[in-house]
C-alpha positions as CSV (number, residue, x, y, z in Angstrom):
1,X,108.6,-221.4,39.1
2,X,110.6,-220.9,42.2
3,X,111.6,-217.4,41.1
4,X,107.9,-216.5,41.1
5,X,106.8,-218.4,44.3
6,X,109.5,-217.1,46.6
7,X,108.8,-213.4,46.1
8,X,105.0,-214.1,46.5
9,X,105.6,-216.1,49.6
10,X,107.9,-213.5,51.2
11,X,105.9,-210.5,50.4
12,X,102.5,-212.2,50.9
13,X,103.6,-213.8,54.1
14,X,104.9,-210.4,55.4
15,X,101.6,-208.7,54.6
16,X,99.5,-211.6,56.1
17,X,101.5,-211.4,59.3
18,X,101.2,-207.7,59.4
19,X,97.4,-207.8,59.0
20,X,97.1,-210.5,61.7
21,X,99.3,-208.5,64.2
22,X,97.3,-205.3,63.5
23,X,94.0,-207.1,63.9
24,X,95.1,-208.9,67.1
25,X,96.4,-205.7,68.7
26,X,93.2,-203.9,67.9
27,X,91.1,-206.8,69.3
28,X,93.2,-206.9,72.4
29,X,92.9,-203.1,73.0
30,X,89.1,-203.2,72.5
31,X,88.8,-205.9,75.1
32,X,90.9,-204.0,77.6
33,X,89.1,-200.8,76.8
34,X,85.7,-202.5,77.5
35,X,87.0,-203.7,80.9
36,X,88.6,-200.4,81.9
37,X,86.2,-197.6,80.6
38,X,87.6,-195.2,83.3
39,X,90.6,-194.4,81.2
40,X,90.7,-193.5,77.5
41,X,94.3,-194.8,77.0
42,X,93.4,-198.1,75.4
43,X,91.0,-196.5,72.9
44,X,93.6,-193.9,72.0
45,X,96.3,-196.5,71.5
46,X,94.1,-198.1,68.8
47,X,95.1,-195.1,66.7
48,X,98.6,-196.6,66.6
49,X,97.4,-199.5,64.5
50,X,98.5,-198.1,61.1
51,X,102.0,-197.1,62.2
52,X,102.4,-200.4,63.9
53,X,101.5,-202.3,60.8
54,X,103.8,-200.2,58.7
55,X,106.6,-200.8,61.1
56,X,106.0,-204.6,61.3
57,X,105.7,-205.0,57.6
58,X,108.8,-203.0,56.9
59,X,110.8,-205.0,59.5
60,X,109.7,-208.3,58.1
61,X,110.6,-207.3,54.5
62,X,113.9,-205.8,55.7
63,X,114.8,-209.1,57.3
64,X,113.6,-211.4,54.6
65,X,114.1,-209.6,51.2
66,X,117.6,-211.1,50.8
67,X,116.1,-214.6,50.6
68,X,114.3,-213.7,47.4
69,X,116.6,-215.0,44.7
70,X,115.4,-212.8,42.0
71,X,117.7,-211.1,39.4
72,X,116.0,-207.6,39.9
73,X,116.3,-207.7,43.6
74,X,119.9,-209.1,43.6
75,X,121.0,-206.3,41.2
76,X,119.6,-203.6,43.5
77,X,120.0,-205.4,46.9
78,X,121.9,-202.5,48.6
79,X,119.5,-199.8,47.4
80,X,116.5,-201.9,48.5
81,X,118.0,-202.6,51.9
82,X,118.8,-198.9,52.5
83,X,115.3,-197.9,51.4
84,X,113.6,-200.4,53.7
85,X,115.9,-199.2,56.5
86,X,114.8,-195.6,56.0
87,X,111.2,-196.6,55.9
88,X,111.6,-198.6,59.1
89,X,113.2,-195.7,60.9
90,X,110.5,-193.3,59.8
91,X,107.7,-195.8,60.7
92,X,109.2,-196.4,64.2
93,X,109.4,-192.7,64.8
94,X,105.8,-192.3,63.7
95,X,104.8,-195.1,66.1
96,X,106.7,-193.6,69.0
97,X,105.1,-190.2,68.4
98,X,101.6,-191.6,68.1
99,X,102.0,-193.8,71.2
100,X,103.5,-191.0,73.4
101,X,100.7,-188.7,72.2
102,X,98.1,-191.2,73.3
103,X,99.7,-191.7,76.7
104,X,99.9,-187.9,77.3
105,X,96.4,-187.2,76.0
106,X,95.0,-190.0,78.2
107,X,96.7,-188.6,81.3
108,X,95.2,-185.1,80.5
109,X,91.7,-186.5,79.9
110,X,91.7,-188.3,83.3
111,X,92.9,-185.2,85.1
112,X,90.4,-183.0,83.3
113,X,87.6,-185.3,84.3
114,X,88.4,-185.3,87.9
115,X,89.6,-181.7,88.4
116,X,87.2,-178.9,89.4
117,X,89.4,-175.9,88.8
118,X,89.0,-174.7,85.2
119,X,92.2,-172.6,85.4
120,X,94.3,-175.5,86.5
121,X,92.8,-177.7,83.7
122,X,93.9,-175.0,81.1
123,X,97.4,-174.9,82.6
124,X,97.7,-178.7,82.3
125,X,96.4,-178.6,78.8
126,X,99.1,-176.0,77.9
127,X,101.8,-178.1,79.4
128,X,100.5,-181.3,77.7
129,X,100.5,-179.6,74.3
130,X,104.0,-178.4,74.6
131,X,105.2,-181.8,75.9
132,X,103.7,-183.4,72.9
133,X,105.5,-181.0,70.6
134,X,108.8,-181.4,72.4
135,X,108.6,-185.2,72.2
136,X,107.7,-185.0,68.5
137,X,110.6,-182.7,67.8
138,X,113.1,-184.8,69.7
139,X,111.9,-188.1,68.0
140,X,112.0,-186.4,64.6
141,X,115.6,-185.1,65.1
142,X,116.8,-188.5,66.3
143,X,115.0,-190.3,63.4
144,X,116.5,-187.9,60.9
145,X,120.0,-188.3,62.3
146,X,119.6,-192.1,62.2
147,X,118.5,-192.0,58.6
148,X,121.4,-189.8,57.6
149,X,123.9,-192.1,59.4
150,X,122.8,-195.0,57.1
151,X,124.7,-193.4,54.3
152,X,128.5,-194.1,54.5
153,X,129.4,-190.6,53.3
154,X,127.4,-189.0,56.2
155,X,129.3,-191.0,58.8
156,X,132.5,-189.3,57.7
157,X,130.7,-185.9,57.9
158,X,129.4,-186.8,61.3
159,X,132.9,-187.6,62.5
160,X,134.2,-184.2,61.2
161,X,131.3,-182.4,62.8
162,X,132.0,-184.0,66.2
163,X,135.6,-182.8,65.9
164,X,134.4,-179.2,65.4
165,X,131.4,-179.4,67.7
166,X,132.6,-176.7,70.0
167,X,133.0,-174.0,67.3
168,X,129.8,-175.0,65.6
169,X,127.9,-174.9,68.9
170,X,129.1,-171.3,69.5
171,X,128.2,-170.2,65.9
172,X,124.8,-171.9,66.1
173,X,124.1,-170.4,69.5
174,X,124.8,-166.9,68.2
175,X,122.8,-167.5,65.0
176,X,119.8,-169.1,66.7
177,X,119.7,-166.7,69.7
178,X,116.2,-165.6,68.9
179,X,115.0,-169.1,68.2
180,X,116.5,-170.5,71.4
181,X,115.1,-167.5,73.3
182,X,111.6,-168.3,72.1
183,X,112.1,-172.0,72.8
184,X,113.0,-171.4,76.5
185,X,110.3,-168.8,76.7
186,X,107.8,-171.4,75.6
187,X,109.0,-173.8,78.3
188,X,108.8,-171.0,80.8
189,X,105.2,-170.2,79.8
190,X,104.2,-173.9,79.9
191,X,105.6,-174.6,83.4
192,X,105.5,-171.1,84.9
193,X,101.8,-170.7,84.6
194,X,102.0,-167.3,83.0
195,X,99.4,-167.8,80.3
196,X,97.4,-170.9,79.3
197,X,95.3,-172.0,76.4
198,X,91.8,-170.5,76.8
199,X,93.0,-167.5,78.8
200,X,91.5,-164.1,78.0
201,X,94.4,-161.7,77.5
202,X,95.0,-158.1,76.3
203,X,98.1,-157.5,74.3
204,X,99.0,-154.3,72.4
205,X,95.5,-153.0,73.1
206,X,93.8,-156.0,71.6
207,X,91.9,-158.5,73.8
208,X,91.2,-162.1,72.8
209,X,91.5,-165.7,73.8
210,X,94.8,-167.7,73.7
211,X,94.1,-170.3,71.0
212,X,97.4,-172.0,70.5
213,X,100.8,-172.1,72.2
214,X,103.8,-173.7,70.5
215,X,107.5,-173.7,71.4
216,X,108.1,-170.6,69.3
217,X,104.9,-168.6,68.8
218,X,101.5,-167.9,70.4
219,X,98.2,-167.3,68.7
220,X,95.5,-165.1,70.1
221,X,91.9,-165.1,68.7
222,X,90.3,-161.7,69.0
223,X,86.6,-161.0,69.6
224,X,86.2,-160.3,65.8
225,X,87.7,-163.6,64.8
226,X,91.1,-162.2,63.9
227,X,94.3,-164.2,64.8
228,X,97.2,-162.3,66.3
229,X,100.4,-164.4,66.2
230,X,103.4,-163.2,68.2
231,X,106.6,-164.9,69.6
232,X,106.3,-166.4,73.0
233,X,109.2,-164.3,74.2
234,X,106.8,-161.3,74.1
235,X,105.0,-162.7,77.1
236,X,108.2,-163.1,79.1
237,X,109.6,-159.7,78.3
238,X,106.6,-157.4,78.0
239,X,103.7,-156.6,80.3
240,X,100.3,-157.9,79.3
241,X,96.9,-158.4,80.9
242,X,95.6,-161.9,81.7
243,X,91.9,-161.6,82.6
244,X,91.7,-165.4,83.4
245,X,94.4,-165.6,86.0
246,X,93.0,-165.8,89.5
247,X,89.5,-166.3,88.2
248,X,87.3,-165.3,85.3
249,X,84.9,-163.0,87.1
250,X,84.8,-159.5,85.8
251,X,83.5,-156.1,86.9
252,X,82.2,-153.8,84.1
253,X,81.4,-150.1,84.2
254,X,79.1,-147.9,82.1
255,X,79.5,-144.1,82.2
256,X,76.7,-141.6,81.5
257,X,77.2,-137.9,81.0
258,X,73.9,-136.3,82.1
259,X,72.3,-133.0,83.1
260,X,72.5,-131.9,86.7
261,X,68.8,-132.6,87.1
262,X,69.2,-136.3,86.4
263,X,67.1,-138.5,88.8
264,X,69.8,-140.5,90.4
265,X,67.6,-142.5,92.8
266,X,65.2,-143.5,90.0
267,X,68.2,-144.5,87.9
268,X,69.4,-146.8,90.7
269,X,66.0,-148.5,90.7
270,X,66.0,-148.8,86.9
271,X,69.5,-150.3,87.0
272,X,68.4,-152.9,89.5
273,X,65.6,-153.9,87.2
274,X,67.9,-154.2,84.2
275,X,70.6,-156.3,85.9
276,X,68.0,-158.6,87.5
277,X,66.5,-159.3,84.1
278,X,69.8,-159.8,82.4
279,X,71.1,-163.4,81.9
280,X,74.7,-162.1,81.7
281,X,74.7,-160.7,85.2
282,X,76.1,-163.1,87.8
283,X,74.2,-161.7,90.7
284,X,77.2,-160.6,92.8
285,X,77.0,-156.8,92.8
286,X,75.8,-153.7,91.1
287,X,75.9,-150.0,91.9
288,X,75.3,-146.5,90.5
289,X,77.1,-143.4,91.8
290,X,78.0,-139.9,90.6
291,X,81.7,-139.9,90.0
292,X,82.4,-136.4,88.6
293,X,80.8,-133.1,87.7
294,X,81.5,-130.3,85.2
295,X,79.8,-126.9,84.7
296,X,77.4,-128.4,82.2
297,X,77.1,-132.2,83.1
298,X,77.6,-134.9,85.7
299,X,79.2,-138.3,85.2
300,X,77.2,-141.2,86.5
301,X,78.9,-144.6,86.7
302,X,77.0,-147.8,86.6
303,X,78.9,-150.9,87.9
304,X,77.9,-154.5,87.2
305,X,79.6,-157.9,87.7
306,X,79.7,-160.9,85.4
307,X,81.1,-164.4,85.2
308,X,83.6,-163.7,82.5
309,X,84.7,-161.0,80.1
310,X,82.2,-161.9,77.4
311,X,79.2,-161.7,79.9
312,X,80.7,-158.4,81.2
313,X,80.6,-156.9,77.7
314,X,77.0,-158.2,77.2
315,X,75.6,-156.8,80.4
316,X,77.4,-153.4,79.9
317,X,75.8,-153.1,76.4
318,X,72.4,-154.0,77.9
319,X,72.7,-151.4,80.7
320,X,73.8,-148.7,78.3
321,X,71.1,-149.3,75.8
322,X,68.2,-149.7,78.1
323,X,69.2,-146.9,80.5
324,X,69.5,-144.4,77.6
325,X,66.2,-145.5,76.2
326,X,64.5,-145.1,79.5
327,X,66.0,-141.7,80.1
328,X,64.9,-140.5,76.7
329,X,61.4,-141.7,77.1
330,X,60.8,-141.0,80.8
331,X,63.2,-138.2,81.8
332,X,64.3,-136.4,78.7
333,X,65.4,-133.4,80.8
334,X,68.2,-135.6,82.2
335,X,70.0,-135.9,78.9
336,X,72.8,-133.4,78.4
337,X,71.8,-130.2,76.6
338,X,73.7,-127.4,75.0
339,X,72.4,-124.1,76.3
340,X,71.9,-121.6,73.5
341,X,70.2,-118.1,73.5
342,X,70.1,-115.1,71.2
343,X,72.9,-112.6,71.7
344,X,71.9,-109.3,73.3
345,X,73.4,-106.2,71.7
346,X,75.2,-104.1,74.4
347,X,74.6,-100.3,74.4
348,X,77.8,-98.4,73.5
349,X,78.1,-95.2,75.6
350,X,78.8,-91.9,73.8
351,X,82.4,-90.8,73.8
352,X,83.2,-88.0,76.3
353,X,84.4,-84.6,74.9
354,X,88.1,-84.0,74.8
355,X,89.0,-81.2,77.2
356,X,90.9,-78.2,75.7
357,X,93.7,-76.2,77.3
358,X,92.3,-73.5,79.7
359,X,94.3,-70.6,78.3
360,X,93.4,-71.3,74.7
361,X,89.7,-71.6,75.5
362,X,89.6,-68.2,77.4
363,X,91.5,-66.5,74.5
364,X,89.0,-67.6,71.9
365,X,86.1,-66.7,74.2
366,X,87.4,-63.2,74.7
367,X,88.1,-62.8,71.0
368,X,84.5,-63.9,70.2
369,X,82.9,-61.5,72.7
370,X,85.0,-58.5,71.4
371,X,84.0,-59.3,67.8
372,X,80.3,-59.3,68.7
373,X,80.5,-56.0,70.6
374,X,82.2,-54.2,67.6
């Protein structure tokens, strides 16, 4: 009877204590969150309930499983202890990652709620994301190392590795040169304010929005929903356009190739009507000027401003479409034309007679006159 009751008491007691601790921590966090609604930290920490319960339950079982005097457990006591130790290390790492993520995310949320500069908020968001990834990577490496050191054979390997750490470090540095370069480039991007999540960039002739930044790669979502993934070292070694740095306002241009008789003043009036009726125009500026000429056409440039690159594209399309429609309906003569006319046949002059030698001509004339007289 004791062989049955003792495992039930140990396992059931561990589970009961785990459930009670999880419920108590959640109740306490809800009370604190209700008293301090200005910070989301306590609500975010409630997400740590599951890893906390796994950690507590594993720790309780690890400390009390030896008291279970059962034949199956006694026969595999070492394996069970090692398994519980591995689970405890993994659960602790999970709890640390979840807790640090809640703290970092809470700090960002409070900053974003009080900040008025959208560019600065995006920069902090980029830094917070990379900090979370660095913390997760470090905790994961430490946990994996601790799990390996629980095996006696790995301890001897670890001692040998420490003895040759200098050589291995050099070899690893050469082999992982590209990876380490991307890692430091990611940190440089995060804290150097070169590019941020949400920035509009142009790389390799493609423009889009920075969607994700990790320690090794960066993802750009283009206007047609494609994703361009490239190493972060590209942004530290190659030139690129960042349309969000220093402000999101943009100036767009529309070029018209028109006839020399195009009504420029009336086009300015029409352009003012178009931009004033457009929701994408930010009201800052607009203009229409002739920028170039050719023997057959003139180049008219319409300039409009917008809040960001998306609105600039929209207002440019509206100006181009409505202006061409208006010219076609009201001033068709202003559109470029190809001058064609029937070809005129040129009159070819008659060829001039070829002059003969004077002596030969007089000789034949005298011969002809003497023949007629005879």
